N, C-alpha and C positions, 0 to 999 in steps of 0.2 A: 583476581576474581575467582570465585569458586567454580571450577569447570564441571563438577559433578552435577548430573541432571538426570531426569527421568528418561527411560528408553524412548527412542523416537518412534512413536506409534501413530502419530497423526500425520500420515503421509497422504498428500493430496494426489488427485488424478492428474497426470501430466498432459492428457489430451483435454484442452479447454473446451467447454460447451459454450460456444459463441451465441447460440440461440437463447440459452438461459440468461446470458448476460444482457442480451437485447431486451428480453422480457422484463428483467428486473429494472433496466434503465427506463423502459416505457412506464413501468409501474411507479418508479420514483419521480418521474416527470409528471405523470397524470395527477398525482395527489396534490401538488401545489397548484397546478393549472386549474383543477376543479375548485380548490379553495379560493383562488383568485376570482374565478367566475362568480362564485356564490357571494363573496365579500363585496364585489363591485355592484352586483345586483341589489344586495342588501343596502349598500351605501346610497344608491340611487333612490331606493324606496324611502330611506330615512330623510334624505334631502327634500323629497316631495312632501314629507310630513313636518318639515321644519326642524328636524333634530340634527343640527349641523355637527355638534360635538361628537355624537355617536357615529355619524357618517364618516368623519375624519378618522376615527378610531378604526373603522372597517377598512378604509382606504390605506391606512398605515399597515394593517395586516396584509393587505393585498400586495403592497410594495415589498414587504418582507418575504412573501412567497415568490415574488418576481426575482428577488435576489437569490433565493434558493435555486430557482430554475437556472439562473445564470451560472451559479457555482457548479451545478450538475453538468451543464453543457460544456463549461470550460474543462471540467475534469475528464469528460469523454473525449474532448479534443486532445488533451494532453496524453490520455491513455493511447489514443490512436497514433499520435506522434511517437510515443515511446515504444510501442510494439512494432518496431521497424527493423527489418533484418539487413538494412544497408550498413555499410561501414564495417564489414567483417574483417577480422585480422587474427593472427595467431600470436599469442603472448602468454607470459606466465600468469598464473592465477594471482600471485602476489602483486604483480604490476597492475593487473586489472583492478584488484581491490584498492590498492594505494591511489590509483588515478581517481577512482570513484569517491574515495574518502576525501581527497584533496578538493574535488569539485563540490562535494556536499558541504565541506567546512567553510566555503566561501559564503554560504547562506546562513551559517550558524557560527558566528564569531565566538560565542561562548562555548559552543560545541560540546564534545565529550572526549574523554581520554580513550584513545583507540590503541590496543596492543595487538601484535601479530605473533602467531606461534605456528610451529609445524613446518613442513616442507612445502614452500610456495613456488618451487621451481617448475613444477609440472605445467605443461603448456596446453592451452585450450583454444579452440577456434570459435570465436563469438562475435556477435554484432556489438562492438564496444560502446558506441553511443547509447544504445538501448540498455546495456548492462550497467553502464555508468549511472544512468538515470535511475535504474531500478535499485541498485545498491544504495545510492543516495537517498532514495525514498525510504528504504529500510532503516537507515541511520536517522532520518527525520522522525520516523515512527518511534524509534527508541528514545530519542530526546524528548518527544512529546509525552512519552509514557514515564518520564521521570528518570531516565537513565543518566548516570554520570560517567559510566565506563562501558566499553564494549571490547570483547576479545574476538578477533577474526583468526580462526585457525584453519590450517590446510592439512589434508591427509590424502592418501591414496587407498582406495578400497576397490580393487579391480572389479569391474572395468571402469570404475568411476574416479574422477577427481572430486574431492569433497571440500566444500568451503562452508564453514559454520560461523554465523554471526551471533554471538551470545552476549546479551546485555543484562544489566542489573536493574531494569525498570520495574514497573508495577506488574507486568506480565499479563497473561490471559488465562482464564480457566478453560477446562476441557471443551465446554460448549462453544466458547468464543474461538478457540483454535480450530474447531471443526467448521465453523462458519466463515472464518477469516478470509479465505480465498474466494468466497462467493462475492460477486460484484455488488457494490453498493451496501455491503454490510459494514456498519460502523457503530461504535458505542459513543461517538462524539459528533453526532449529526447536528446538534445545536450549535456547535462551534464551526460549522461550515465544512466538515470533512465529508468527502464523497464515499470513502470506503473502497478505493480502487488500488491502493498500494500493494497489498499482498496478492490481489487478483492479477495485477500486472506481473509480479514476480513469478507466480505460478504459470501464467500463460507464456511468458518469455522463456522460462526454463524448459517448459514442454516443447516449445518451438525449436529448441536446441537439442532435442532428444534426451533431455535430462528429467529430473524430478525434484520435488521440493518437499521438505518435511518440517513440521513445527513441533516443538516440545517445550516443557517447562523446566527451568533451572531450579535447583534446590534453594537458591537465594531469592526466588520469586520472579526472576526475569524470564525472558523468552529466548529460545535458541532457534534460529532459522537456518536450516541445513539445505544447501544446494548441491545436488549431484550432477556433474557434467561429464560427458564422455571425454576421455583424453584424446588428444590428436595422435 
């Protein structure tokens, strides 16, 4: 895989704005709830006028909006469970990455080719269940973006231990990278995506006193770079 990429300039703020996340969550839930209310009222009116077929159409739309609400609520529950600082342990970054990849591949039998490079012996102190879930989410994102291969590289840039996940998928443009860590931002809303994967990554890395950066690869993919303090 071509490791040459643009300079990492899209560095996110490591201190997560939980208030902003809650505001976006309430906004994303309010839209389908309002649509449900309107469609049910409209369906009732149509039934009173004997327009059964059109009424059923409105009720079907209300059911679709109910499904969207369920997806959002489930995503928030999963996010809450993932941002959990329990289960901390000290281990090498390579072991952390390999454990997360192994767990993720159980869900993706076709998966993608994962290669490792660099010095992965450096040790970090992290909440391993949360990080396993987060790295698995990044792999899932890569697969859904059309990636067939990912390189996970390790480096030391004092005072940081650096882990970079570089894929060969469709990638994101500069605007998408800027918005990617904001909760509920997704370009695949119609497919049931809540847009919390990179939000989780940014929040979790920040809670470990680290930071996260996004950049584009020259091959069109995305590089997610995680900076963690060494133990």
